[in-house]
C-alpha positions as CSV (number, residue, x, y, z in Angstrom):
1,X,-4.3,-18.7,-12.0
2,X,-2.6,-15.6,-13.3
3,X,-2.3,-13.0,-10.8
4,X,-3.4,-15.0,-7.8
5,X,-0.9,-16.3,-4.9
6,X,0.4,-19.4,-5.5
7,X,-1.5,-20.9,-2.5
8,X,-4.9,-20.0,-4.2
9,X,-6.6,-22.9,-6.1
10,X,-8.1,-22.2,-9.3
11,X,-11.4,-22.8,-7.8
12,X,-11.0,-20.5,-5.0
13,X,-12.4,-17.4,-6.6
14,X,-15.6,-19.1,-6.6
15,X,-15.9,-19.2,-2.9
16,X,-18.0,-16.7,-1.0
17,X,-15.3,-14.6,1.0
18,X,-16.1,-14.6,4.6
19,X,-14.8,-12.0,6.8
20,X,-12.8,-14.4,8.8
21,X,-10.0,-12.2,10.3
22,X,-6.9,-13.4,12.2
23,X,-5.9,-12.4,15.6
24,X,-7.0,-12.4,19.2
25,X,-7.2,-8.5,19.7
26,X,-9.7,-5.7,19.9
27,X,-8.3,-2.3,19.6
28,X,-11.3,0.0,18.6
29,X,-14.7,0.2,17.5
30,X,-16.8,2.7,15.5
31,X,-18.5,3.8,18.7
32,X,-15.3,4.4,20.6
33,X,-13.6,6.8,18.3
34,X,-14.3,10.5,19.3
35,X,-15.5,12.8,16.4
36,X,-16.0,10.1,14.1
37,X,-18.9,10.6,11.4
38,X,-20.4,7.0,11.6
39,X,-22.5,7.7,8.8
40,X,-19.3,6.8,6.7
41,X,-18.7,3.6,8.3
42,X,-20.6,0.2,8.7
43,X,-20.1,-2.8,10.4
44,X,-20.4,-4.9,7.6
45,X,-19.5,-4.7,3.8
46,X,-22.7,-3.7,1.6
47,X,-21.1,-4.3,-1.7
48,X,-19.2,-7.6,-2.0
49,X,-16.4,-8.2,-4.9
50,X,-17.7,-10.5,-7.5
51,X,-14.8,-12.9,-7.1
52,X,-14.9,-15.0,-10.3
53,X,-15.3,-11.4,-12.4
54,X,-12.3,-10.1,-10.4
55,X,-10.1,-13.4,-11.0
56,X,-10.5,-12.9,-14.6
57,X,-9.9,-9.3,-14.6
58,X,-6.6,-9.8,-12.8
59,X,-5.5,-12.4,-15.1
60,X,-4.6,-9.6,-17.4
61,X,-2.5,-7.9,-14.6
62,X,1.3,-9.0,-14.6
63,X,2.8,-10.3,-11.6
64,X,6.5,-11.1,-12.6
65,X,8.0,-8.5,-10.8
66,X,10.1,-10.4,-8.2
67,X,13.0,-8.0,-8.2
68,X,11.1,-6.0,-5.5
69,X,11.7,-8.8,-2.9
70,X,14.9,-10.2,-1.5
71,X,15.1,-13.8,-1.3
72,X,11.9,-15.8,-2.3
73,X,9.2,-13.3,-3.8
74,X,5.8,-12.5,-2.6
75,X,5.6,-13.8,1.2
76,X,2.6,-15.5,2.4
77,X,-0.8,-14.1,3.3
78,X,-1.4,-12.8,7.0
79,X,-5.2,-11.9,6.1
80,X,-7.5,-15.1,6.2
81,X,-7.4,-18.9,5.6
82,X,-5.7,-19.5,2.5
83,X,-8.7,-21.2,0.9
84,X,-10.8,-18.3,1.3
85,X,-8.0,-15.9,0.1
86,X,-8.9,-13.2,-2.3
87,X,-5.4,-11.6,-2.5
88,X,-3.8,-11.1,-5.8
89,X,-0.3,-10.0,-7.1
90,X,0.1,-6.9,-9.0
91,X,3.0,-5.5,-10.6
92,X,1.9,-2.0,-10.5
93,X,1.9,-0.1,-13.8
94,X,0.9,3.3,-15.3
95,X,-1.5,3.7,-18.5
96,X,-0.2,1.7,-21.6
97,X,3.2,1.4,-19.9
98,X,5.0,-2.0,-19.3
99,X,7.3,-0.5,-16.5
100,X,6.9,-2.2,-13.4
101,X,6.7,0.4,-10.5
102,X,6.2,-1.7,-7.2
103,X,4.6,-4.9,-6.1
104,X,1.3,-5.0,-4.4
105,X,-0.6,-7.8,-3.0
106,X,-4.1,-6.5,-3.2
107,X,-7.3,-8.1,-1.5
108,X,-10.3,-7.5,-3.7
109,X,-12.7,-8.5,-0.8
110,X,-11.5,-6.0,1.5
111,X,-10.4,-3.4,-1.4
112,X,-7.1,-2.7,0.2
113,X,-3.4,-3.9,-0.2
114,X,-2.5,-6.5,2.1
115,X,1.1,-5.3,1.5
116,X,3.4,-3.3,-1.1
117,X,7.0,-4.2,-1.6
118,X,9.6,-2.2,-3.2
119,X,13.4,-2.1,-3.7
120,X,14.8,1.5,-2.4
121,X,17.9,2.8,-3.8
122,X,18.3,6.4,-3.2
123,X,21.3,7.7,-4.8
124,X,22.1,11.4,-3.3
125,X,23.2,12.5,-7.0
126,X,19.6,12.0,-8.3
127,X,17.3,14.9,-7.9
128,X,14.4,15.0,-5.3
129,X,10.9,15.6,-7.1
130,X,8.0,17.6,-5.8
131,X,5.2,15.9,-4.4
132,X,2.7,14.9,-7.4
133,X,-0.6,16.3,-7.5
134,X,-3.5,14.7,-5.4
135,X,-5.9,14.7,-8.6
136,X,-3.9,11.5,-9.5
137,X,-6.1,9.7,-6.7
138,X,-9.0,10.2,-9.3
139,X,-7.4,7.5,-11.5
140,X,-8.4,3.8,-11.8
141,X,-6.5,0.5,-12.6
142,X,-7.9,0.1,-16.1
143,X,-7.3,-3.7,-16.6
144,X,-9.6,-4.1,-13.5
145,X,-12.5,-2.4,-14.9
146,X,-15.4,-4.1,-16.5
147,X,-15.9,-4.6,-20.2
148,X,-18.0,-1.6,-20.9
149,X,-15.3,1.0,-20.0
150,X,-12.9,-0.7,-22.4
151,X,-15.4,-0.9,-25.3
152,X,-16.4,2.9,-24.9
153,X,-12.6,3.8,-25.2
154,X,-12.1,1.4,-28.2
155,X,-15.3,2.7,-29.8
156,X,-14.7,6.6,-29.1
157,X,-10.7,6.8,-29.1
158,X,-9.7,5.2,-32.5
159,X,-9.7,1.6,-31.6
160,X,-7.3,1.9,-28.2
161,X,-7.1,-1.1,-26.3
162,X,-6.9,-0.6,-22.6
163,X,-7.8,-4.0,-20.9
164,X,-4.3,-4.3,-19.7
165,X,-3.6,-0.8,-18.7
166,X,-2.5,0.2,-15.2
167,X,-3.6,3.4,-13.5
168,X,-5.3,5.7,-16.0
169,X,-7.0,8.9,-16.3
170,X,-8.5,10.6,-19.4
171,X,-5.6,12.8,-20.3
172,X,-3.6,9.3,-20.6
173,X,-6.4,8.0,-22.9
174,X,-5.9,11.2,-25.1
175,X,-2.0,10.8,-25.2
176,X,-2.0,7.4,-26.3
177,X,-4.8,7.9,-29.2
178,X,-3.2,10.9,-30.4
179,X,-6.9,12.5,-30.0
180,X,-8.9,14.4,-27.7
181,X,-11.5,11.9,-28.1
182,X,-14.6,12.6,-26.0
183,X,-16.8,9.8,-24.1
184,X,-20.1,10.7,-23.2
185,X,-23.6,9.5,-22.4
186,X,-22.0,8.1,-20.2
187,X,-19.0,9.9,-19.5
188,X,-15.8,8.3,-18.8
189,X,-16.3,9.3,-15.0
190,X,-19.5,7.9,-15.1
191,X,-18.3,4.7,-16.5
192,X,-15.5,4.4,-13.7
193,X,-18.2,4.9,-11.0
194,X,-20.3,2.2,-12.6
195,X,-17.9,-0.4,-13.9
196,X,-14.5,0.2,-12.1
197,X,-15.2,-0.2,-8.3
198,X,-16.1,-3.9,-8.1
199,X,-12.6,-5.1,-7.9
200,X,-10.8,-2.0,-6.5
201,X,-11.3,0.9,-4.4
202,X,-12.3,4.2,-5.9
203,X,-11.4,7.9,-4.7
204,X,-15.1,8.5,-4.3
205,X,-15.2,6.0,-1.4
206,X,-12.8,8.3,0.5
207,X,-14.5,11.6,-0.3
208,X,-15.9,13.6,2.7
209,X,-13.7,11.2,5.3
210,X,-10.6,13.5,5.1
211,X,-10.9,14.9,8.7
212,X,-11.2,11.2,10.0
213,X,-9.4,9.0,7.6
214,X,-6.9,10.0,4.9
215,X,-6.1,8.0,1.7
216,X,-3.1,6.3,3.4
217,X,-0.2,5.5,1.1
218,X,1.0,1.8,1.6
219,X,4.2,2.3,-0.6
220,X,5.2,5.9,0.4
221,X,5.0,8.9,-2.1
222,X,8.3,10.6,-0.2
223,X,10.7,7.4,-0.3
224,X,10.3,7.2,-3.7
225,X,10.9,11.1,-4.5
226,X,14.1,10.4,-6.5
227,X,12.1,8.5,-9.2
228,X,9.2,10.7,-10.7
229,X,7.4,7.6,-12.7
230,X,7.5,5.5,-9.0
231,X,6.3,8.4,-7.2
232,X,3.6,9.4,-9.6
233,X,2.4,5.7,-9.4
234,X,2.0,5.6,-5.5
235,X,-0.7,7.6,-6.0
236,X,-3.1,4.7,-6.9
237,X,-6.3,3.3,-5.3
238,X,-4.4,0.0,-5.5
239,X,-1.9,1.7,-3.1
240,X,-4.0,3.1,-0.3
241,X,-6.0,2.1,2.6
242,X,-8.2,4.2,5.2
243,X,-5.7,5.6,7.7
244,X,-6.9,7.7,10.7
245,X,-6.0,11.4,10.2
246,X,-3.8,11.7,13.4
247,X,-2.1,8.4,13.2
248,X,-1.0,9.3,9.9
249,X,0.3,12.8,10.2
250,X,1.6,12.5,13.9
251,X,2.8,9.1,14.4
252,X,3.2,7.0,11.0
253,X,4.9,10.0,8.9
254,X,7.8,10.2,11.4
255,X,8.6,6.8,10.9
256,X,8.4,6.7,7.3
257,X,10.9,9.6,7.4
258,X,13.1,7.6,9.4
259,X,13.2,4.8,6.7
260,X,13.9,7.3,4.1
261,X,16.9,8.6,5.8
262,X,18.1,5.1,6.6
263,X,17.9,4.3,2.8
264,X,20.1,7.6,2.1
265,X,22.6,6.4,4.6
266,X,22.7,2.6,3.4
267,X,23.3,4.1,-0.2
268,X,26.3,6.5,1.1
269,X,28.0,3.7,3.3
270,X,27.8,1.2,0.6
271,X,29.1,3.5,-2.1
272,X,31.9,4.5,0.3
273,X,32.8,1.2,0.9
274,X,32.9,0.1,-2.6
275,X,29.8,-2.3,-2.4
276,X,27.0,-2.8,-4.8
277,X,24.5,-3.6,-1.9
278,X,22.9,-0.2,-1.8
279,X,19.2,-1.3,-2.0
280,X,17.0,-1.2,1.2
281,X,14.0,-3.9,0.9
282,X,10.8,-2.3,2.3
283,X,7.4,-4.1,2.7
284,X,4.7,-2.1,4.0
285,X,1.3,-3.3,4.8
286,X,-2.1,-3.6,6.8
287,X,-3.3,-6.2,9.4
288,X,-7.0,-6.3,10.1
289,X,-9.0,-5.9,13.3
290,X,-11.0,-8.9,14.0
291,X,-14.3,-6.9,13.9
292,X,-13.6,-4.8,10.7
293,X,-15.3,-1.6,10.1
294,X,-15.9,-0.4,6.5
295,X,-15.8,2.7,5.0
296,X,-19.3,3.7,3.0
297,X,-19.7,-0.2,3.3
298,X,-17.0,-1.0,0.4
299,X,-13.5,-0.5,1.8
300,X,-12.1,-2.2,5.3
301,X,-10.4,-0.1,7.6
302,X,-7.2,-1.8,8.8
303,X,-6.9,-2.4,12.6
304,X,-2.9,-1.9,11.9
305,X,-0.4,-0.3,9.6
306,X,3.0,-1.8,9.6
307,X,6.3,-1.8,7.9
308,X,9.3,-4.3,7.8
309,X,12.8,-3.5,6.4
310,X,15.6,-5.8,5.2
311,X,19.0,-4.9,4.2
312,X,21.0,-7.9,3.0
313,X,24.2,-6.0,3.5
314,X,27.9,-7.3,2.2
315,X,29.8,-8.3,4.9
316,X,32.9,-8.6,2.5
317,X,32.8,-5.1,2.7
318,X,32.2,-4.5,6.4
319,X,28.3,-3.9,5.9
320,X,26.2,-5.9,8.2
321,X,22.7,-7.0,7.5
322,X,19.9,-5.9,9.4
323,X,16.1,-6.1,9.6
324,X,13.5,-4.5,11.8
325,X,9.6,-4.3,11.7
326,X,7.2,-2.1,13.4
327,X,3.5,-1.4,13.5
328,X,0.8,1.0,15.2
329,X,-2.8,1.0,16.0
330,X,-4.7,2.6,13.3
331,X,-6.5,5.0,15.8
332,X,-6.4,8.6,17.1
333,X,-3.3,9.1,19.6
334,X,-1.7,5.8,18.7
335,X,1.9,4.7,19.4
336,X,4.4,2.5,17.4
337,X,6.0,-0.7,18.3
338,X,9.2,-1.6,16.9
339,X,10.5,-5.1,17.1
340,X,13.4,-7.2,15.9
341,X,12.3,-8.8,12.6
342,X,11.7,-12.3,13.9
343,X,9.4,-11.0,16.7
344,X,7.6,-8.6,14.3
345,X,6.9,-11.8,12.0
346,X,5.5,-13.4,15.0
347,X,3.1,-10.6,15.6
348,X,2.0,-10.4,12.1
349,X,1.5,-14.2,11.5
350,X,-0.1,-14.6,15.0
351,X,2.6,-16.8,16.2
352,X,2.9,-18.7,13.1
353,X,5.9,-19.6,10.9
354,X,5.7,-16.8,8.3
355,X,8.5,-14.9,6.9
356,X,8.2,-11.4,5.2
357,X,11.8,-12.2,3.5
358,X,11.9,-16.1,2.9
359,X,15.3,-17.2,1.4
360,X,17.2,-14.2,2.3
361,X,19.7,-13.6,5.2
362,X,16.8,-11.6,6.9
363,X,14.8,-15.1,7.1
364,X,17.5,-15.8,10.0
365,X,19.0,-13.9,13.0
366,X,20.0,-10.4,11.9
367,X,21.1,-7.3,13.3
368,X,18.2,-5.2,14.7
369,X,17.7,-1.4,14.1
370,X,18.6,-0.4,17.7
371,X,17.4,3.0,18.8
372,X,14.8,3.3,16.2
373,X,12.0,4.9,18.5
374,X,14.6,7.1,20.0
375,X,15.7,8.4,16.6
376,X,12.2,8.8,15.5
377,X,11.5,11.1,18.4
378,X,14.8,13.2,17.5
379,X,13.8,13.9,13.9
380,X,10.1,14.1,14.0
381,X,10.0,17.9,14.2
382,X,12.3,18.3,11.2
383,X,10.3,15.7,9.1
384,X,7.1,17.6,9.3
385,X,6.1,20.6,7.5
386,X,4.9,23.8,9.2
387,X,1.2,22.7,9.2
388,X,1.8,19.3,10.4
389,X,4.1,20.7,13.2
390,X,1.6,23.0,14.3
391,X,-1.0,20.1,14.4
392,X,1.1,17.4,15.9
393,X,3.1,19.1,18.3
394,X,0.3,21.6,20.0
395,X,-0.5,21.7,23.6
396,X,-4.1,20.6,22.5
397,X,-3.1,17.6,21.1
398,X,-0.6,16.7,23.9
399,X,-3.4,17.0,26.4
400,X,-5.8,15.1,24.3
401,X,-3.4,12.1,23.7
402,X,-2.4,11.7,27.6
């Protein structure tokens, strides 16, 4: 089946997906979370994805972007039994553009990414881009929308075909059609809400939840700031999961900053050594709690966010390979755990034999990133903007999180 994981049989899309989640741990529940607006949460999904329709739509999405992985691409699922899987391979693109931005394994049942994979090469000579506008969150992945949306665009916008488009907003349609075509009765926004949300999350799923859950990037904005197109593409509802506000800003963000600095360091060392091995391979993902809560009955709230790194190295130039993984519970006042890559994979796959970088040097024993946690503590202040410094380094947070 085009777009689906290799272990997913052609008939699997017809199965009803059960919320059968991995792991033997329980970290938090709705009623344990201080200050949480429980009207935004539910214990069960109220709006299940139509899997057969989603399978058909995902067949229009490219999945041949193996260059974002080192070794064998598309590591195995760590979500649910493979026979019940609803995770699809997506080579992420922008509207009407064939360029692949990064790779996403997106689960249509939970409407969050299982993981995103990217190959990070941060040339210090390239200009750093400003953070894009948050208005980009309002885009939808057009290929995953229902036929009524495409028909409306075709009829009103000079026969423009959008059934294979990536993340899109109305201005992209105007640019591609060369007209200021107007879609009304219903509007393009109404069509999005009515016919695009069954196989993907929508920005409206997160509205009103910002003080508790952020739109948590999976592939981060900041580490892609040397490439304006990729950075723009990270603002996509296929690249987001509900992330606790305090965890995102005060705990997770400094670790992402550390990875960005490591990518800078890798490039500089490789350049100095005369090596072409300047790329850091990064996979960032989510792991579900066994009793999953749902945002507005539509979007699963992950129990954990995690990140794994592989640098293949170049031993002929004195550059040793290394790998590391780290994760944190998606809760207020959380803490991170960093592990050697093989131990992290044992956590992610619940003691199973899965590898995130199969067929690469990182599938075996490689150096660990020693001292990562201490390094993050050292740089955390400098990694935060002034507003986040005041929030995350305040005495009231320190007391609250003791």
